[in-house]
Steps between C-alpha positions, in 0.01 A plus 500: 500500500492146631315236305298398810428693817568385850148527629443632850218372720311825430527452124388138515148374455322370812569138372873572477497681835377178659780308326753758611381458860565121478842560343592750772390249767727235341806710415466813717463715185383482140822443300518726196487207262156406632394866488599503133322170434187668645471700178305186410297375797449178310872443455574588864244252624627235256862543606412479867264207458751312283777555756275405790388184326853392405598576861285206615691259278808285553761772543595660831504878533881495474482291181243739349723802582795316352315461171405869508863601565653294217227603252552868588873459456466337160262776391704781649211632707658717771166575664412131542857414608470760778150397602570123507836550670311684778242224528770235485680664793172505695480122435853450632726514194836670551635749251741237377222249446295745298803577281567129446136434414501788250794326335302182467678320784450393859696304763177306549488245213122500479481883488790498248307268265194726530671827419713346226186374324304820561776715352539264203125511430523874465828498303378231260152652461345186634733241344725400792774241465361156595793451744368788712148354504650161594703669775181666630328163526809337654500772765162371614255729319182354350334544160244728669791713619631528145164635385489741798858613421392599150210690660739682738736582216212641290370707796842648562566568133174695494612711795842555354365608159238719656767677699718539189215678321377691808841584655346508844708704750701275728347489847732229637874517572717470188682172467855418406563442134649166401831508316348271243162555350451150364374237738483124498 
């Protein structure tokens, strides 16, 4: 038995059904990770609201997906790697770019500084090397962006850990494994 069920629309409360309708409008479906999160309507609403709020901050959609990719790689979350690779491709990333980002790198120096720091925040449990923070600022990011980065990391860690416990069935294309698991 799974620890958490993937709730269908029919199993969901009317409140969650309304949230599922909004998710379907945005993504074309309710990804299984959100259907698992719906076991707690409060948590589902919190995750979506947190992501939507952070989405209005300083980072572009591509930068946000880059953070999600590197965090999922560090945490070994295959579901989130598949989901964020799909979204990244919709935003214009090539397969090679997603693989590079997952490794904590990018040909774009600004994006490279972002993913290096994001990966290090996860690896160091919130104690990143000062050089990576300095590189982040040197790349043109603000102090507000640093706070928002920590928010994005925490949001994605939540999703990764929830999937580890729930083991939601993959409803996105599997992604290529990296030869190295360590990033940054």
